[in-house]
Biopython code that builds the backbone (N, CA, C, O; Angstrom):
import numpy as np
from Bio.PDB.StructureBuilder import StructureBuilder

atoms = [
    (1, "MET", "N", (-37.878, -57.562, -12.251)),
    (1, "MET", "CA", (-38.313, -58.236, -13.359)),
    (1, "MET", "C", (-37.288, -59.651, -13.543)),
    (1, "MET", "O", (-37.628, -60.738, -14.008)),
    (2, "GLY", "N", (-36.361, -59.374, -13.183)),
    (2, "GLY", "CA", (-35.295, -60.469, -13.115)),
    (2, "GLY", "C", (-35.659, -61.489, -12.125)),
    (2, "GLY", "O", (-35.477, -62.682, -12.366)),
    (3, "GLU", "N", (-36.139, -61.093, -11.078)),
    (3, "GLU", "CA", (-36.803, -61.958, -9.932)),
    (3, "GLU", "C", (-37.945, -62.953, -10.515)),
    (3, "GLU", "O", (-38.018, -64.147, -10.223)),
    (4, "ILE", "N", (-38.672, -62.383, -11.238)),
    (4, "ILE", "CA", (-39.732, -63.112, -11.906)),
    (4, "ILE", "C", (-39.279, -64.239, -12.812)),
    (4, "ILE", "O", (-39.850, -65.330, -12.800)),
    (5, "VAL", "N", (-38.309, -63.984, -13.549)),
    (5, "VAL", "CA", (-37.639, -64.802, -14.684)),
    (5, "VAL", "C", (-36.773, -65.763, -13.873)),
    (5, "VAL", "O", (-36.538, -66.854, -14.392)),
    (6, "PHE", "N", (-36.314, -65.523, -12.778)),
    (6, "PHE", "CA", (-35.318, -66.311, -12.052)),
    (6, "PHE", "C", (-36.265, -67.351, -11.447)),
    (6, "PHE", "O", (-36.051, -68.523, -11.759)),
    (7, "TRP", "N", (-37.231, -67.092, -10.663)),
    (7, "TRP", "CA", (-38.221, -67.748, -9.857)),
    (7, "TRP", "C", (-39.065, -68.804, -10.937)),
    (7, "TRP", "O", (-39.393, -69.948, -10.621)),
    (8, "THR", "N", (-39.339, -68.182, -12.257)),
    (8, "THR", "CA", (-39.898, -68.949, -13.150)),
    (8, "THR", "C", (-38.983, -70.062, -13.586)),
    (8, "THR", "O", (-39.364, -71.229, -13.501)),
    (9, "ILE", "N", (-37.940, -69.791, -13.993)),
    (9, "ILE", "CA", (-36.711, -70.866, -14.659)),
    (9, "ILE", "C", (-36.586, -71.874, -13.323)),
    (9, "ILE", "O", (-36.508, -73.091, -13.493)),
    (10, "LEU", "N", (-36.576, -71.390, -12.228)),
    (10, "LEU", "CA", (-36.405, -72.501, -11.070)),
    (10, "LEU", "C", (-37.717, -73.254, -10.844)),
    (10, "LEU", "O", (-37.579, -74.429, -10.502)),
    (11, "ARG", "N", (-38.785, -72.859, -10.954)),
    (11, "ARG", "CA", (-39.807, -73.669, -10.743)),
    (11, "ARG", "C", (-39.951, -74.527, -12.004)),
    (11, "ARG", "O", (-40.476, -75.627, -11.828)),
    (12, "THR", "N", (-39.595, -74.226, -13.170)),
    (12, "THR", "CA", (-39.644, -75.030, -14.525)),
    (12, "THR", "C", (-38.841, -76.211, -14.109)),
    (12, "THR", "O", (-39.257, -77.369, -14.137)),
    (13, "ALA", "N", (-37.657, -75.833, -13.721)),
    (13, "ALA", "CA", (-36.610, -76.890, -13.564)),
    (13, "ALA", "C", (-37.159, -78.103, -12.697)),
    (13, "ALA", "O", (-37.148, -79.297, -12.997)),
    (14, "PHE", "N", (-37.595, -77.555, -11.657)),
    (14, "PHE", "CA", (-38.094, -78.432, -10.236)),
    (14, "PHE", "C", (-39.165, -79.259, -10.778)),
    (14, "PHE", "O", (-39.159, -80.474, -10.578)),
    (15, "LEU", "N", (-40.167, -78.635, -11.511)),
    (15, "LEU", "CA", (-41.527, -79.266, -11.985)),
    (15, "LEU", "C", (-41.000, -80.315, -13.034)),
    (15, "LEU", "O", (-41.573, -81.396, -13.175)),
    (16, "ILE", "N", (-39.981, -79.991, -13.705)),
    (16, "ILE", "CA", (-39.494, -81.127, -14.935)),
    (16, "ILE", "C", (-39.097, -82.065, -14.282)),
    (16, "ILE", "O", (-39.575, -83.181, -14.487)),
    (17, "PHE", "N", (-38.001, -81.838, -13.209)),
    (17, "PHE", "CA", (-37.557, -82.946, -12.461)),
    (17, "PHE", "C", (-38.905, -84.079, -11.930)),
    (17, "PHE", "O", (-39.173, -85.236, -12.256)),
    (18, "LEU", "N", (-39.510, -83.158, -11.027)),
    (18, "LEU", "CA", (-40.612, -84.073, -10.362)),
    (18, "LEU", "C", (-41.458, -84.720, -11.334)),
    (18, "LEU", "O", (-41.895, -85.806, -10.952)),
    (19, "LEU", "N", (-41.830, -84.327, -12.559)),
    (19, "LEU", "CA", (-42.584, -85.116, -13.533)),
    (19, "LEU", "C", (-41.713, -86.242, -14.134)),
    (19, "LEU", "O", (-42.130, -87.387, -14.312)),
    (20, "TRP", "N", (-40.567, -85.852, -14.407)),
    (20, "TRP", "CA", (-39.834, -86.865, -14.962)),
    (20, "TRP", "C", (-39.603, -88.177, -13.916)),
    (20, "TRP", "O", (-39.608, -89.308, -14.402)),
    (21, "ILE", "N", (-39.410, -87.994, -12.531)),
    (21, "ILE", "CA", (-39.404, -89.056, -11.666)),
    (21, "ILE", "C", (-40.755, -89.715, -11.540)),
    (21, "ILE", "O", (-40.817, -90.924, -11.316)),
    (22, "SER", "N", (-41.953, -88.903, -11.688)),
    (22, "SER", "CA", (-43.289, -89.579, -11.452)),
    (22, "SER", "C", (-43.949, -89.776, -12.860)),
    (22, "SER", "O", (-45.176, -89.703, -12.925)),
    (23, "LYS", "N", (-43.285, -89.998, -13.886)),
    (23, "LYS", "CA", (-43.985, -90.412, -15.219)),
    (23, "LYS", "C", (-44.305, -91.662, -15.110)),
    (23, "LYS", "O", (-45.205, -92.028, -15.867)),
    (24, "ASP", "N", (-43.855, -92.445, -14.405)),
    (24, "ASP", "CA", (-44.363, -94.026, -14.568)),
    (24, "ASP", "C", (-45.745, -94.192, -13.497)),
    (24, "ASP", "O", (-46.476, -95.177, -13.596)),
    (25, "VAL", "N", (-45.921, -93.429, -12.778)),
    (25, "VAL", "CA", (-46.936, -93.424, -11.797)),
    (25, "VAL", "C", (-48.312, -93.317, -12.530)),
    (25, "VAL", "O", (-49.207, -94.154, -12.412)),
    (26, "TRP", "N", (-48.380, -92.185, -13.304)),
    (26, "TRP", "CA", (-49.728, -91.905, -13.927)),
    (26, "TRP", "C", (-50.050, -92.667, -15.298)),
    (26, "TRP", "O", (-51.203, -92.730, -15.724)),
    (27, "GLY", "N", (-49.006, -93.215, -15.933)),
    (27, "GLY", "CA", (-49.317, -93.927, -17.349)),
    (27, "GLY", "C", (-49.143, -93.010, -18.348)),
    (27, "GLY", "O", (-48.825, -91.828, -18.219)),
    (28, "GLU", "N", (-49.380, -93.649, -19.404)),
    (28, "GLU", "CA", (-49.245, -92.616, -20.692)),
    (28, "GLU", "C", (-50.701, -91.927, -21.028)),
    (28, "GLU", "O", (-50.798, -90.954, -21.776)),
    (29, "LYS", "N", (-51.718, -92.498, -20.440)),
    (29, "LYS", "CA", (-53.110, -91.857, -20.842)),
    (29, "LYS", "C", (-53.285, -90.558, -20.170)),
    (29, "LYS", "O", (-53.901, -89.711, -20.817)),
    (30, "TYR", "N", (-52.821, -90.205, -18.880)),
    (30, "TYR", "CA", (-52.992, -89.086, -18.407)),
    (30, "TYR", "C", (-51.637, -88.178, -18.158)),
    (30, "TYR", "O", (-51.662, -87.090, -17.583)),
    (31, "PHE", "N", (-50.693, -88.676, -18.577)),
    (31, "PHE", "CA", (-49.319, -88.036, -18.466)),
    (31, "PHE", "C", (-49.481, -86.488, -19.024)),
    (31, "PHE", "O", (-49.483, -85.520, -18.264)),
    (32, "TRP", "N", (-49.597, -86.407, -20.234)),
    (32, "TRP", "CA", (-49.662, -85.069, -20.987)),
    (32, "TRP", "C", (-50.599, -84.108, -20.228)),
    (32, "TRP", "O", (-50.178, -83.038, -19.789)),
    (33, "LEU", "N", (-51.979, -84.539, -20.068)),
    (33, "LEU", "CA", (-52.830, -83.710, -19.172)),
    (33, "LEU", "C", (-52.198, -83.277, -17.851)),
    (33, "LEU", "O", (-52.271, -82.114, -17.456)),
    (34, "ILE", "N", (-51.735, -84.001, -17.352)),
    (34, "ILE", "CA", (-51.057, -83.723, -15.896)),
    (34, "ILE", "C", (-49.864, -82.858, -16.159)),
    (34, "ILE", "O", (-49.766, -81.916, -15.372)),
    (35, "VAL", "N", (-49.036, -82.938, -16.973)),
    (35, "VAL", "CA", (-47.760, -82.158, -17.477)),
    (35, "VAL", "C", (-48.607, -80.611, -17.875)),
    (35, "VAL", "O", (-48.265, -79.493, -17.492)),
    (36, "SER", "N", (-49.506, -80.877, -18.543)),
    (36, "SER", "CA", (-50.026, -79.214, -19.161)),
    (36, "SER", "C", (-50.723, -78.868, -18.032)),
    (36, "SER", "O", (-50.680, -77.639, -18.088)),
    (37, "LEU", "N", (-51.362, -79.164, -17.006)),
    (37, "LEU", "CA", (-52.071, -78.582, -15.943)),
    (37, "LEU", "C", (-51.056, -78.205, -14.879)),
    (37, "LEU", "O", (-51.106, -77.136, -14.272)),
    (38, "SER", "N", (-50.214, -79.056, -14.701)),
    (38, "SER", "CA", (-48.985, -78.684, -13.478)),
    (38, "SER", "C", (-48.144, -77.366, -14.188)),
    (38, "SER", "O", (-47.752, -76.442, -13.476)),
    (39, "PHE", "N", (-47.934, -77.379, -15.527)),
    (39, "PHE", "CA", (-47.142, -76.232, -15.734)),
    (39, "PHE", "C", (-48.069, -74.981, -15.794)),
    (39, "PHE", "O", (-47.546, -73.893, -15.557)),
    (40, "TYR", "N", (-49.076, -75.023, -16.019)),
    (40, "TYR", "CA", (-50.031, -73.866, -15.997)),
    (40, "TYR", "C", (-50.202, -73.725, -14.578)),
    (40, "TYR", "O", (-50.257, -72.514, -14.362)),
    (41, "LEU", "N", (-50.312, -74.356, -13.521)),
    (41, "LEU", "CA", (-50.677, -73.909, -12.114)),
    (41, "LEU", "C", (-49.451, -73.650, -11.518)),
    (41, "LEU", "O", (-49.420, -72.820, -10.610)),
    (42, "PHE", "N", (-48.330, -74.270, -11.905)),
    (42, "PHE", "CA", (-46.967, -74.084, -11.033)),
    (42, "PHE", "C", (-46.083, -73.035, -11.596)),
    (42, "PHE", "O", (-45.355, -72.365, -10.864)),
    (43, "VAL", "N", (-46.130, -72.875, -12.898)),
    (43, "VAL", "CA", (-45.151, -71.903, -13.597)),
    (43, "VAL", "C", (-45.806, -70.800, -14.317)),
    (43, "VAL", "O", (-45.334, -69.664, -14.275)),
    (44, "ILE", "N", (-46.792, -71.065, -14.928)),
    (44, "ILE", "CA", (-47.333, -69.939, -15.856)),
    (44, "ILE", "C", (-48.273, -68.955, -14.884)),
    (44, "ILE", "O", (-48.032, -67.757, -14.734)),
    (45, "SER", "N", (-49.346, -69.634, -14.273)),
    (45, "SER", "CA", (-50.042, -68.669, -13.332)),
    (45, "SER", "C", (-49.095, -67.911, -12.306)),
    (45, "SER", "O", (-49.248, -66.693, -12.212)),
    (46, "PRO", "N", (-48.249, -68.458, -11.627)),
    (46, "PRO", "CA", (-47.675, -67.603, -10.649)),
    (46, "PRO", "C", (-46.643, -66.370, -11.517)),
    (46, "PRO", "O", (-46.485, -65.219, -11.111)),
    (47, "ALA", "N", (-46.115, -66.863, -12.591)),
    (47, "ALA", "CA", (-45.355, -65.942, -13.247)),
    (47, "ALA", "C", (-46.201, -64.650, -13.563)),
    (47, "ALA", "O", (-45.825, -63.512, -13.283)),
    (48, "ILE", "N", (-47.434, -64.979, -14.204)),
    (48, "ILE", "CA", (-48.409, -63.770, -14.624)),
    (48, "ILE", "C", (-48.925, -63.069, -13.288)),
    (48, "ILE", "O", (-49.127, -61.855, -13.293)),
    (49, "SER", "N", (-49.114, -63.748, -12.276)),
    (49, "SER", "CA", (-49.451, -63.025, -11.143)),
    (49, "SER", "C", (-48.369, -62.175, -10.639)),
    (49, "SER", "O", (-48.602, -60.988, -10.411)),
    (50, "PHE", "N", (-47.170, -62.691, -10.439)),
    (50, "PHE", "CA", (-46.007, -61.784, -10.125)),
    (50, "PHE", "C", (-45.633, -60.583, -10.937)),
    (50, "PHE", "O", (-45.056, -59.566, -10.551)),
    (51, "TYR", "N", (-46.095, -60.907, -12.204)),
    (51, "TYR", "CA", (-45.755, -59.760, -13.302)),
    (51, "TYR", "C", (-46.914, -58.648, -13.147)),
    (51, "TYR", "O", (-46.625, -57.469, -13.355)),
    (52, "ARG", "N", (-48.113, -58.988, -12.814)),
    (52, "ARG", "CA", (-49.311, -58.113, -12.487)),
    (52, "ARG", "C", (-48.852, -57.327, -11.189)),
    (52, "ARG", "O", (-48.987, -56.104, -11.226)),
    (53, "LYS", "N", (-48.386, -57.833, -10.182)),
    (53, "LYS", "CA", (-47.892, -57.189, -9.156)),
    (53, "LYS", "C", (-46.821, -56.146, -9.180)),
    (53, "LYS", "O", (-46.809, -55.069, -8.584)),
    (54, "PHE", "N", (-45.773, -56.749, -10.114)),
    (54, "PHE", "CA", (-44.669, -55.868, -10.423)),
    (54, "PHE", "C", (-45.093, -54.639, -11.174)),
    (54, "PHE", "O", (-44.489, -53.581, -10.999)),
    (55, "VAL", "N", (-46.166, -54.737, -12.053)),
    (55, "VAL", "CA", (-46.808, -53.584, -12.776)),
    (55, "VAL", "C", (-47.530, -52.664, -11.985)),
    (55, "VAL", "O", (-47.511, -51.459, -12.233)),
    (56, "GLU", "N", (-48.182, -53.168, -11.027)),
    (56, "GLU", "CA", (-49.076, -52.529, -10.049)),
    (56, "GLU", "C", (-48.081, -51.589, -9.265)),
    (56, "GLU", "O", (-48.237, -50.370, -9.188)),
    (57, "LYS", "N", (-47.099, -52.253, -8.722)),
    (57, "LYS", "CA", (-46.354, -51.752, -7.812)),
    (57, "LYS", "C", (-45.289, -50.457, -8.400)),
    (57, "LYS", "O", (-44.797, -49.544, -7.736)),
    (58, "ASN", "N", (-45.164, -50.693, -9.618)),
    (58, "ASN", "CA", (-44.341, -49.505, -10.350)),
    (58, "ASN", "C", (-45.200, -48.811, -11.292)),
    (58, "ASN", "O", (-44.671, -48.286, -12.272)),
    (59, "LYS", "N", (-46.552, -48.735, -11.111)),
    (59, "LYS", "CA", (-47.410, -47.993, -12.089)),
    (59, "LYS", "C", (-47.091, -46.742, -11.747)),
    (59, "LYS", "O", (-46.897, -46.144, -12.806)),
    (60, "GLU", "N", (-46.913, -45.935, -10.729)),
    (60, "GLU", "CA", (-46.929, -44.376, -10.545)),
    (60, "GLU", "C", (-45.534, -44.129, -10.976)),
    (60, "GLU", "O", (-45.444, -42.989, -11.432)),
    (61, "VAL", "N", (-44.312, -44.833, -11.004)),
    (61, "VAL", "CA", (-43.226, -44.405, -11.521)),
    (61, "VAL", "C", (-43.194, -44.566, -12.956)),
    (61, "VAL", "O", (-42.480, -43.764, -13.559)),
    (62, "LEU", "N", (-43.869, -45.506, -13.688)),
    (62, "LEU", "CA", (-43.597, -45.696, -15.140)),
    (62, "LEU", "C", (-44.649, -44.770, -15.681)),
    (62, "LEU", "O", (-44.488, -44.499, -16.871)),
    (63, "GLU", "N", (-45.680, -44.224, -15.101)),
    (63, "GLU", "CA", (-46.573, -42.958, -15.686)),
    (63, "GLU", "C", (-46.316, -41.762, -15.334)),
    (63, "GLU", "O", (-46.403, -40.917, -16.226)),
    (64, "SER", "N", (-46.011, -41.407, -14.259)),
    (64, "SER", "CA", (-46.031, -39.904, -13.731)),
    (64, "SER", "C", (-44.669, -39.321, -12.972)),
    (64, "SER", "O", (-44.707, -38.521, -12.037)),
    (65, "SER", "N", (-43.629, -39.799, -13.473)),
    (65, "SER", "CA", (-42.389, -39.614, -12.787)),
    (65, "SER", "C", (-41.554, -38.996, -13.782)),
    (65, "SER", "O", (-41.670, -39.269, -14.977)),
    (66, "LEU", "N", (-40.608, -38.067, -13.277)),
    (66, "LEU", "CA", (-39.428, -37.648, -14.299)),
    (66, "LEU", "C", (-38.669, -38.649, -15.036)),
    (66, "LEU", "O", (-38.404, -38.531, -16.232)),
    (67, "CYS", "N", (-38.331, -39.607, -14.330)),
    (67, "CYS", "CA", (-37.536, -40.693, -14.943)),
    (67, "CYS", "C", (-38.129, -41.438, -16.104)),
    (67, "CYS", "O", (-37.453, -42.045, -16.935)),
    (68, "SER", "N", (-39.442, -41.351, -16.105)),
    (68, "SER", "CA", (-40.173, -42.285, -17.224)),
    (68, "SER", "C", (-39.945, -41.489, -18.465)),
    (68, "SER", "O", (-39.984, -42.070, -19.550)),
    (69, "SER", "N", (-39.716, -40.238, -18.399)),
    (69, "SER", "CA", (-39.549, -39.584, -19.743)),
    (69, "SER", "C", (-38.022, -39.318, -20.130)),
    (69, "SER", "O", (-37.687, -38.646, -21.105)),
    (70, "CYS", "N", (-37.230, -39.868, -19.332)),
    (70, "CYS", "CA", (-35.778, -39.734, -19.633)),
    (70, "CYS", "C", (-35.417, -40.882, -20.495)),
    (70, "CYS", "O", (-36.131, -41.880, -20.593)),
    (71, "LYS", "N", (-34.090, -40.692, -21.231)),
    (71, "LYS", "CA", (-33.660, -41.550, -22.111)),
    (71, "LYS", "C", (-32.834, -42.730, -21.575)),
    (71, "LYS", "O", (-32.542, -43.751, -22.197)),
    (72, "HIS", "N", (-32.479, -42.385, -20.203)),
    (72, "HIS", "CA", (-31.721, -43.429, -19.503)),
    (72, "HIS", "C", (-32.530, -44.389, -18.755)),
    (72, "HIS", "O", (-32.007, -45.293, -18.103)),
    (73, "PHE", "N", (-33.707, -44.228, -18.829)),
    (73, "PHE", "CA", (-34.721, -44.966, -17.981)),
    (73, "PHE", "C", (-35.100, -46.297, -18.817)),
    (73, "PHE", "O", (-35.416, -46.283, -20.007)),
    (74, "ASP", "N", (-35.028, -47.299, -18.110)),
    (74, "ASP", "CA", (-35.298, -48.947, -18.836)),
    (74, "ASP", "C", (-36.665, -49.017, -18.108)),
    (74, "ASP", "O", (-36.799, -49.050, -16.884)),
    (75, "GLU", "N", (-37.752, -49.036, -19.110)),
    (75, "GLU", "CA", (-39.100, -49.412, -18.449)),
    (75, "GLU", "C", (-39.480, -50.747, -18.053)),
    (75, "GLU", "O", (-40.479, -50.942, -17.361)),
    (76, "SER", "N", (-38.592, -51.846, -18.535)),
    (76, "SER", "CA", (-38.919, -53.151, -18.382)),
    (76, "SER", "C", (-38.248, -53.688, -16.983)),
    (76, "SER", "O", (-38.547, -54.695, -16.341)),
    (77, "ALA", "N", (-37.397, -52.844, -16.753)),
    (77, "ALA", "CA", (-36.711, -53.085, -15.353)),
    (77, "ALA", "C", (-36.972, -51.848, -14.406)),
    (77, "ALA", "O", (-36.294, -51.760, -13.382)),
    (78, "VAL", "N", (-37.671, -51.140, -14.622)),
    (78, "VAL", "CA", (-37.878, -49.813, -13.868)),
    (78, "VAL", "C", (-36.475, -49.572, -13.271)),
    (78, "VAL", "O", (-36.110, -49.895, -12.140)),
    (79, "LEU", "N", (-35.752, -48.950, -14.221)),
    (79, "LEU", "CA", (-34.202, -48.940, -13.731)),
    (79, "LEU", "C", (-33.524, -47.621, -14.450)),
    (79, "LEU", "O", (-33.764, -47.359, -15.628)),
    (80, "CYS", "N", (-32.660, -46.819, -13.635)),
    (80, "CYS", "CA", (-31.994, -45.716, -14.232)),
    (80, "CYS", "C", (-30.929, -46.459, -14.814)),
    (80, "CYS", "O", (-30.223, -47.160, -14.088)),
    (81, "MET", "N", (-30.699, -46.377, -16.246)),
    (81, "MET", "CA", (-29.257, -47.109, -16.715)),
    (81, "MET", "C", (-28.178, -46.286, -16.278)),
    (81, "MET", "O", (-27.182, -46.840, -15.813)),
    (82, "LYS", "N", (-28.236, -44.911, -16.368)),
    (82, "LYS", "CA", (-26.888, -44.110, -16.169)),
    (82, "LYS", "C", (-26.510, -44.354, -14.716)),
    (82, "LYS", "O", (-25.302, -44.516, -14.541)),
    (83, "TYR", "N", (-27.441, -44.427, -13.419)),
    (83, "TYR", "CA", (-26.856, -44.527, -12.343)),
    (83, "TYR", "C", (-26.925, -46.082, -11.742)),
    (83, "TYR", "O", (-26.455, -46.419, -10.655)),
    (84, "ASP", "N", (-27.611, -46.956, -12.685)),
    (84, "ASP", "CA", (-28.004, -48.280, -12.136)),
    (84, "ASP", "C", (-28.586, -48.393, -10.833)),
    (84, "ASP", "O", (-28.133, -49.188, -10.009)),
    (85, "LYS", "N", (-29.641, -47.586, -10.577)),
    (85, "LYS", "CA", (-30.572, -47.593, -9.533)),
    (85, "LYS", "C", (-32.050, -47.566, -9.734)),
    (85, "LYS", "O", (-32.505, -46.985, -10.719)),
    (86, "HIS", "N", (-32.830, -48.151, -8.875)),
    (86, "HIS", "CA", (-34.311, -48.198, -9.312)),
    (86, "HIS", "C", (-34.857, -47.009, -8.581)),
    (86, "HIS", "O", (-34.723, -46.820, -7.371)),
    (87, "PRO", "N", (-35.571, -46.117, -9.539)),
    (87, "PRO", "CA", (-36.410, -44.928, -9.048)),
    (87, "PRO", "C", (-37.727, -45.376, -8.441)),
    (87, "PRO", "O", (-38.373, -46.349, -8.831)),
    (88, "THR", "N", (-38.030, -44.632, -7.527)),
    (88, "THR", "CA", (-39.419, -44.903, -6.908)),
    (88, "THR", "C", (-40.159, -43.703, -6.645)),
    (88, "THR", "O", (-39.505, -42.665, -6.751)),
    (89, "LYS", "N", (-41.401, -43.592, -6.319)),
    (89, "LYS", "CA", (-42.074, -42.347, -6.570)),
    (89, "LYS", "C", (-41.536, -41.227, -5.633)),
    (89, "LYS", "O", (-41.823, -40.053, -5.870)),
    (90, "ASP", "N", (-40.744, -41.582, -4.551)),
    (90, "ASP", "CA", (-40.178, -40.624, -3.686)),
    (90, "ASP", "C", (-38.551, -40.645, -3.971)),
    (90, "ASP", "O", (-37.858, -39.986, -3.196)),
    (91, "PHE", "N", (-38.076, -41.175, -4.757)),
    (91, "PHE", "CA", (-36.509, -41.162, -4.993)),
    (91, "PHE", "C", (-36.237, -41.049, -6.540)),
    (91, "PHE", "O", (-36.887, -41.812, -7.255)),
    (92, "ILE", "N", (-35.472, -40.301, -7.056)),
    (92, "ILE", "CA", (-35.018, -40.033, -8.153)),
    (92, "ILE", "C", (-33.572, -40.136, -8.098)),
    (92, "ILE", "O", (-32.960, -39.365, -7.360)),
    (93, "PRO", "N", (-32.812, -41.199, -8.955)),
    (93, "PRO", "CA", (-31.276, -41.590, -8.693)),
    (93, "PRO", "C", (-30.687, -40.110, -8.991)),
    (93, "PRO", "O", (-29.921, -39.744, -8.099)),
    (94, "CYS", "N", (-30.859, -39.225, -9.982)),
    (94, "CYS", "CA", (-30.095, -38.285, -10.341)),
    (94, "CYS", "C", (-30.545, -36.913, -9.850)),
    (94, "CYS", "O", (-29.921, -35.873, -10.060)),
    (95, "GLU", "N", (-31.657, -37.011, -9.198)),
    (95, "GLU", "CA", (-32.220, -35.716, -8.704)),
    (95, "GLU", "C", (-32.706, -34.783, -9.669)),
    (95, "GLU", "O", (-32.911, -33.617, -9.332)),
    (96, "GLY", "N", (-32.951, -35.253, -11.061)),
    (96, "GLY", "CA", (-33.097, -34.489, -11.997)),
    (96, "GLY", "C", (-32.104, -33.583, -12.677)),
    (96, "GLY", "O", (-32.428, -32.676, -13.444)),
    (97, "SER", "N", (-30.853, -33.902, -12.335)),
    (97, "SER", "CA", (-29.663, -33.167, -12.872)),
    (97, "SER", "C", (-29.209, -33.769, -14.005)),
    (97, "SER", "O", (-28.503, -33.067, -14.729)),
    (98, "ALA", "N", (-29.485, -35.162, -14.431)),
    (98, "ALA", "CA", (-28.978, -35.841, -15.465)),
    (98, "ALA", "C", (-30.262, -36.231, -16.399)),
    (98, "ALA", "O", (-30.166, -37.203, -17.148)),
    (99, "TRP", "N", (-31.261, -35.594, -16.357)),
    (99, "TRP", "CA", (-32.504, -35.985, -17.079)),
    (99, "TRP", "C", (-32.165, -35.410, -18.515)),
    (99, "TRP", "O", (-31.783, -34.270, -18.777)),
    (100, "GLU", "N", (-32.395, -36.469, -19.389)),
    (100, "GLU", "CA", (-32.581, -36.104, -20.971)),
    (100, "GLU", "C", (-33.853, -36.633, -21.462)),
    (100, "GLU", "O", (-34.385, -37.645, -21.006)),
    (101, "PRO", "N", (-34.319, -35.914, -22.406)),
    (101, "PRO", "CA", (-35.784, -36.389, -22.863)),
    (101, "PRO", "C", (-35.230, -37.482, -23.975)),
    (101, "PRO", "O", (-34.118, -37.491, -24.504)),
    (102, "LYS", "N", (-36.356, -38.425, -24.182)),
    (102, "LYS", "CA", (-36.104, -39.486, -25.110)),
    (102, "LYS", "C", (-36.080, -38.876, -26.584)),
    (102, "LYS", "O", (-35.878, -39.610, -27.552)),
]
sb = StructureBuilder()
sb.init_structure("model")
sb.init_model(0)
sb.init_chain("A")
sb.init_seg("    ")
for serial, (resi, resn, name, xyz) in enumerate(atoms, 1):
    if name == "N":
        sb.init_residue(resn, " ", resi, " ")
    sb.init_atom(name, np.array(xyz, "f"), 0.0, 1.0, " ", f" {name:<3s}", serial, name[0])
structure = sb.get_structure()
């Protein structure tokens, strides 16, 4: 999840810089339309797409693993907070020994 936020911030900064440099090219009439479209196409749309891929990739861990019902599990990062490791469908960081119900 942090990678999605990082790249979104980086894309936003780069886009603001490019739009600031090219603001005199389009003039005032089309500037806000171009800003709106470029933010949607280069910042918002990729962030939504990467988030959907993240959820799809971790769907099995979030719904049907032992970790998902533990109080040490952070759903937003798919992370075991106790061991600071990411569980997968084949890997449980504590191997079930530190599991505690929510």
